[in-house]
LOLUM-208953 format. One record per atom (N, C-alpha, C): residue number from 1; atom name; x, y, z. Coordinates in pm, 1 decimal. Example, Ala and Ser with C-alpha at 12.3 -4.5 7.8 and 13.67 -1.06 7.14 Angstrom:
BEGIN
1|N|1319.0|-569.0|780.0
1|CA|1230.0|-450.0|780.0
1|C|1320.0|-330.0|780.0
2|N|1285.0|-225.0|708.0
2|CA|1367.0|-106.0|714.0
2|C|1290.0|3.0|787.0
END
This chain:
BEGIN
1|N|7241.8|16639.9|148.5
1|CA|7172.5|16723.2|55.4
1|C|7195.4|16667.1|-85.2
2|N|7086.9|16650.4|-158.6
2|CA|7095.4|16588.7|-291.8
2|C|7078.1|16696.8|-399.6
3|N|7185.5|16770.3|-426.4
3|CA|7181.5|16877.3|-523.9
3|C|7198.4|16818.8|-664.8
4|N|7134.7|16879.6|-762.2
4|CA|7150.6|16840.6|-900.8
4|C|7202.0|16963.4|-976.7
5|N|7313.7|16944.6|-1044.5
5|CA|7371.9|17054.5|-1118.3
5|C|7319.9|17055.2|-1261.0
6|N|7295.5|17173.2|-1311.6
6|CA|7242.1|17193.2|-1446.0
6|C|7354.2|17247.7|-1533.7
7|N|7374.3|17184.0|-1650.7
7|CA|7482.3|17223.5|-1740.8
7|C|7427.6|17258.4|-1877.0
8|N|7500.3|17344.2|-1947.7
8|CA|7460.8|17377.0|-2083.5
8|C|7514.2|17271.8|-2180.5
9|N|7495.3|17291.5|-2309.0
9|CA|7533.0|17190.5|-2407.4
9|C|7684.2|17170.6|-2417.1
10|N|7759.3|17265.4|-2359.8
10|CA|7905.3|17253.9|-2360.7
10|C|7960.5|17198.1|-2231.4
11|N|7871.5|17161.7|-2139.9
11|CA|7914.2|17102.9|-2012.8
11|C|7942.9|17204.1|-1903.2
12|N|7920.4|17332.2|-1930.2
12|CA|7942.2|17436.6|-1829.7
12|C|7824.6|17437.8|-1731.2
13|N|7856.7|17434.0|-1603.6
13|CA|7752.3|17439.2|-1501.4
13|C|7685.4|17576.3|-1503.0
14|N|7554.3|17574.2|-1518.0
14|CA|7480.7|17702.7|-1526.8
14|C|7381.1|17720.0|-1414.1
15|N|7358.3|17616.8|-1333.5
15|CA|7261.4|17630.7|-1225.8
15|C|7263.2|17509.8|-1135.9
16|N|7179.5|17514.3|-1036.0
16|CA|7169.6|17402.5|-943.3
16|C|7022.0|17387.7|-901.4
17|N|6979.9|17264.2|-890.9
17|CA|6845.0|17232.2|-844.4
17|C|6856.7|17184.7|-699.5
18|N|6780.9|17248.2|-611.3
18|CA|6780.8|17212.0|-468.6
18|C|6643.0|17152.2|-438.3
19|N|6637.2|17025.3|-395.4
19|CA|6508.6|16966.9|-359.0
19|C|6438.3|17051.2|-252.4
20|N|6306.7|17053.9|-257.6
20|CA|6229.7|17143.2|-170.2
20|C|6254.5|17116.5|-21.9
21|N|6271.5|16990.6|17.0
21|CA|6295.6|16961.1|158.8
21|C|6431.2|17016.7|203.6
22|N|6529.4|17018.6|114.1
22|CA|6659.3|17077.8|145.0
22|C|6647.6|17229.6|150.6
23|N|6568.5|17287.3|62.9
23|CA|6548.4|17432.0|62.4
23|C|6483.0|17475.9|191.9
24|N|6381.9|17399.5|237.3
24|CA|6314.0|17432.5|364.0
24|C|6413.4|17427.6|480.1
25|N|6500.6|17327.5|480.6
25|CA|6603.2|17313.1|585.4
25|C|6697.0|17434.2|583.3
26|N|6744.3|17472.9|462.5
26|CA|6835.1|17584.6|451.9
26|C|6769.8|17715.1|499.4
27|N|6640.8|17733.6|471.2
27|CA|6572.2|17855.1|516.4
27|C|6563.6|17860.8|668.2
28|N|6548.0|17743.7|731.3
28|CA|6544.8|17741.2|877.7
28|C|6683.8|17768.0|935.5
29|N|6784.4|17711.9|871.8
29|CA|6920.7|17724.1|921.6
29|C|6976.9|17865.5|902.4
30|N|6945.8|17926.6|789.9
30|CA|6998.7|18059.6|759.2
30|C|6884.3|18160.1|753.7
31|N|6855.3|18218.5|868.1
31|CA|6745.2|18314.6|877.5
31|C|6766.4|18427.4|776.6
32|N|6661.8|18466.1|711.9
32|CA|6668.8|18572.8|612.1
32|C|6685.0|18520.7|470.6
33|N|6715.1|18393.0|456.1
33|CA|6732.8|18335.1|322.8
33|C|6603.2|18340.8|244.5
34|N|6490.0|18329.8|314.0
34|CA|6362.0|18334.9|244.5
34|C|6340.0|18468.6|174.5
35|N|6415.6|18572.9|218.9
35|CA|6405.7|18702.8|154.1
35|C|6460.7|18697.9|10.9
36|N|6539.0|18595.8|-19.4
36|CA|6595.4|18580.2|-152.3
36|C|6495.0|18523.3|-250.9
37|N|6388.6|18463.3|-198.3
37|CA|6282.0|18409.8|-285.5
37|C|6206.2|18526.8|-346.0
38|N|6179.2|18515.4|-474.3
38|CA|6103.8|18620.6|-540.6
38|C|5991.7|18556.3|-619.0
39|N|5880.2|18623.5|-621.1
39|CA|5771.9|18578.8|-707.0
39|C|5749.1|18687.5|-810.3
40|N|5713.5|18645.6|-928.3
40|CA|5694.2|18740.5|-1036.0
40|C|5555.1|18722.1|-1094.0
41|N|5491.0|18833.6|-1117.0
41|CA|5365.8|18830.4|-1190.6
41|C|5398.9|18840.7|-1338.1
42|N|5338.4|18754.7|-1416.9
42|CA|5362.3|18758.3|-1560.8
42|C|5268.9|18862.0|-1621.2
43|N|5324.0|18958.1|-1694.6
43|CA|5238.4|19061.4|-1756.5
43|C|5140.8|18996.5|-1856.7
44|N|5027.5|19057.9|-1869.0
44|CA|4924.6|19006.5|-1962.8
44|C|4974.4|19000.6|-2106.8
45|N|5059.4|19095.7|-2146.4
45|CA|5106.3|19092.3|-2283.8
45|C|5199.2|18974.4|-2307.6
46|N|5271.7|18928.3|-2202.1
46|CA|5353.0|18804.4|-2216.4
46|C|5260.9|18685.3|-2235.8
47|N|5154.6|18682.2|-2158.4
47|CA|5058.9|18570.5|-2169.9
47|C|4996.8|18566.8|-2309.7
48|N|4967.3|18685.5|-2364.0
48|CA|4908.4|18695.1|-2496.3
48|C|5003.1|18638.9|-2601.9
49|N|5131.6|18669.0|-2589.8
49|CA|5230.9|18617.1|-2684.2
49|C|5236.8|18464.6|-2677.1
50|N|5236.2|18412.6|-2554.0
50|CA|5239.1|18266.6|-2536.3
50|C|5115.8|18202.1|-2598.8
51|N|5000.0|18264.7|-2577.1
51|CA|4876.5|18211.6|-2635.7
51|C|4884.9|18211.0|-2787.6
52|N|4941.1|18317.1|-2847.6
52|CA|4956.3|18322.9|-2993.0
52|C|5050.0|18211.7|-3042.2
53|N|5160.3|18194.2|-2972.4
53|CA|5257.3|18092.9|-3013.2
53|C|5201.9|17950.8|-2998.7
54|N|5126.1|17926.8|-2893.1
54|CA|5063.8|17796.1|-2876.4
54|C|4959.8|17769.2|-2986.6
55|N|4884.6|17871.3|-3021.7
55|CA|4786.8|17857.0|-3130.0
55|C|4855.6|17829.8|-3261.2
56|N|4967.8|17898.9|-3287.8
56|CA|5042.7|17875.4|-3411.6
56|C|5097.9|17733.2|-3414.6
57|N|5146.0|17685.7|-3301.2
57|CA|5197.4|17549.1|-3294.8
57|C|5085.6|17448.3|-3319.0
58|N|4972.9|17468.5|-3253.4
58|CA|4861.2|17375.0|-3271.4
58|C|4811.5|17371.6|-3414.2
59|N|4820.1|17485.8|-3484.1
59|CA|4777.6|17492.1|-3624.2
59|C|4877.3|17422.1|-3717.1
60|N|5005.2|17422.9|-3678.2
60|CA|5110.4|17362.5|-3762.7
60|C|5213.2|17292.1|-3674.8
61|N|5177.6|17179.6|-3611.2
61|CA|5268.5|17114.8|-3516.0
61|C|5397.3|17060.7|-3577.3
62|N|5401.2|17044.1|-3708.3
62|CA|5524.6|16994.0|-3771.5
62|C|5616.8|17106.2|-3813.8
63|N|5574.6|17230.5|-3797.9
63|CA|5652.9|17346.0|-3840.2
63|C|5738.3|17398.3|-3722.8
64|N|5823.3|17310.2|-3671.2
64|CA|5908.5|17344.9|-3556.8
64|C|6050.0|17291.9|-3582.0
65|N|6146.0|17342.8|-3504.2
65|CA|6280.4|17287.0|-3510.1
65|C|6322.5|17244.4|-3370.4
66|N|6415.9|17153.6|-3364.0
66|CA|6467.8|17102.0|-3238.0
66|C|6537.2|17212.5|-3158.2
67|N|6512.4|17217.1|-3030.3
67|CA|6568.6|17323.0|-2943.7
67|C|6719.6|17324.3|-2949.7
68|N|6783.6|17207.3|-2936.3
68|CA|6928.6|17201.6|-2936.8
68|C|6986.3|17248.4|-3070.2
69|N|6919.0|17212.8|-3180.6
69|CA|6965.7|17260.2|-3311.7
69|C|6951.0|17411.9|-3324.1
70|N|6843.3|17465.7|-3270.8
70|CA|6823.1|17609.3|-3274.1
70|C|6933.4|17680.6|-3193.5
71|N|6966.9|17625.6|-3077.1
71|CA|7072.9|17684.4|-2995.1
71|C|7206.7|17677.2|-3068.0
72|N|7234.5|17562.4|-3134.0
72|CA|7358.9|17550.8|-3208.9
72|C|7364.4|17653.1|-3319.3
73|N|7256.0|17675.8|-3388.9
73|CA|7251.4|17775.7|-3496.1
73|C|7277.3|17916.1|-3440.9
74|N|7221.6|17946.2|-3326.7
74|CA|7241.5|18078.3|-3265.0
74|C|7388.8|18095.5|-3226.5
75|N|7447.7|17991.6|-3167.7
75|CA|7588.2|18000.0|-3126.4
75|C|7679.6|18015.8|-3246.5
76|N|7646.7|17956.1|-3357.9
76|CA|7728.7|17968.6|-3480.9
76|C|7726.2|18111.2|-3534.8
77|N|7615.0|18181.1|-3513.1
77|CA|7600.0|18319.2|-3564.7
77|C|7681.2|18418.2|-3482.7
78|N|7723.9|18384.0|-3363.4
78|CA|7794.8|18478.1|-3277.1
78|C|7941.0|18482.2|-3308.5
END
């Protein structure tokens, strides 16, 4: 199994990526595991917010900050 671990900026493991073929194998091996899968419908108001933010970005593509810098700023505030 070729798992990939996901870490935050401080090196703490926060998740794991399981390749789809391994996930299919696990679902066959452990009956009922597929019940853990969830699908979510995205509310229309969420979609509207995303559309607004994309339009704002397209209107001013240079008016952004780096994601990692934004996270660092948030962590400093805590």
